[in-house]
Every structure is written in structure tokens, then in C-alpha cells.
C-alpha positions as CSV (number, residue, x, y, z in Angstrom):
1,M,-9.3,-4.8,8.1
2,K,-10.4,-2.5,5.3
3,K,-10.7,-4.0,1.9
4,Y,-8.2,-1.6,0.2
5,H,-5.7,-2.4,2.9
6,K,-6.1,-6.1,2.0
7,L,-5.6,-5.2,-1.6
8,L,-2.4,-3.3,-0.8
9,L,-1.1,-6.2,1.3
10,G,-2.1,-8.6,-1.5
11,L,-0.2,-6.7,-4.1
12,L,2.8,-6.6,-1.8
13,F,2.6,-10.4,-1.1
14,D,2.2,-11.1,-4.9
15,A,5.3,-9.0,-5.6
16,A,7.2,-11.0,-3.0
17,G,6.2,-14.2,-4.8
18,F,7.6,-12.8,-8.1
19,V,11.0,-12.3,-6.5
20,S,12.0,-15.9,-7.3
21,F,12.1,-14.9,-11.0
22,L,14.7,-12.3,-10.3
23,I,17.3,-14.7,-9.0
24,P,17.7,-17.6,-11.4
25,G,18.5,-20.9,-9.7
26,I,18.4,-19.5,-6.1
27,G,15.0,-18.0,-6.6
28,E,13.1,-21.2,-7.0
29,F,14.7,-22.4,-3.8
30,S,13.2,-19.4,-2.0
31,D,9.7,-20.8,-2.9
32,I,10.3,-23.6,-0.4
33,I,10.1,-21.0,2.3
34,W,7.6,-18.6,0.7
35,A,5.0,-21.3,-0.1
36,P,4.0,-22.1,3.5
37,V,4.4,-18.4,4.5
38,S,2.1,-17.2,1.7
39,A,-0.5,-19.9,2.6
40,W,-0.4,-18.8,6.2
41,L,-0.8,-15.1,5.2
42,M,-3.8,-16.0,3.0
43,T,-5.5,-17.6,6.0
44,K,-4.9,-14.5,8.0
45,L,-6.3,-12.1,5.4
46,Y,-9.3,-14.3,4.4
47,R,-11.0,-16.2,7.2
48,G,-13.2,-19.3,6.9
49,K,-13.5,-22.0,4.3
50,T,-12.8,-19.7,1.3
51,G,-9.6,-18.5,3.0
52,K,-8.5,-22.1,3.6
53,I,-9.1,-23.1,0.0
54,A,-7.3,-20.0,-1.2
55,A,-4.4,-20.8,1.1
56,A,-4.1,-24.4,-0.3
57,V,-4.2,-23.0,-3.9
58,T,-1.6,-20.4,-3.0
59,F,0.7,-23.0,-1.4
60,V,0.6,-25.3,-4.5
61,E,1.0,-22.3,-6.8
62,E,4.1,-21.0,-5.0
63,A,5.6,-24.5,-4.5
64,L,5.4,-25.5,-8.1
65,P,8.3,-24.3,-10.2
66,F,7.4,-21.4,-12.6
67,A,3.8,-21.4,-11.4
68,D,4.1,-18.3,-9.2
69,V,3.2,-15.9,-12.0
70,L,-0.4,-16.0,-10.9
71,P,-1.2,-13.1,-8.5
72,S,-3.2,-15.3,-6.1
73,F,-3.6,-12.7,-3.4
74,T,-4.9,-10.2,-5.9
75,L,-7.2,-12.8,-7.5
76,M,-8.6,-13.6,-4.0
77,W,-9.3,-10.0,-3.3
78,L,-11.1,-9.7,-6.7
79,Y,-13.1,-12.8,-5.9
80,T,-14.0,-11.5,-2.4
81,Y,-14.8,-7.9,-3.1
82,V,-15.8,-7.8,-6.8
83,I,-17.1,-11.2,-8.0
84,K,-18.7,-12.5,-4.7
85,T,-20.2,-9.1,-4.0
86,K,-21.9,-9.0,-7.4
87,K,-23.4,-12.5,-6.8
88,N,-24.9,-11.3,-3.5
89,N,-26.5,-8.3,-5.1
């Protein structure tokens, strides 16, 4: 999968995580469903140990009330394609 395709998907998934803020009361309930789904999606986008760690972080971030303001998919993309790439150069 191309890196900018992952970025686009990550932005979409982060936006989906923000939906819970749009519907007070009901929105936080949706995180019960979104937390495991987002963790699974993270493991599909980013393989290996790093993807598993990111999935665990994403799960916790989405499961905790009011914590889903962090764009975890976008941050993982930045780590993978900007920060990690600079370290390897």
C-alpha cells in the first residue's frame, strides 16, 4: 500500500474517531464499538511489532472517554514515514 494512501485512510479513520464528540451521550457509547475496530485497522495498516503497539495505544485512546482527540492514525503515519525515515538516514 502506498504511503499517501495510508495517510488518506488514517485521516479518514481519525475523523471517524472524532464522531463521538458530535453526538453527546450516545457518542461515547460508540467508542465501545470503534475502539476494537480501530485497533484492528491499525494492525492491518502497519504490520509487525510497531503496528501491534500502535493498535494497543489506539484501542486505549479510543476506549477512554474524551481521549479520542488524538489523531493516532495520523501520528503513526508521521512516525513511520517522517520520524523513522529520518532516523534511518
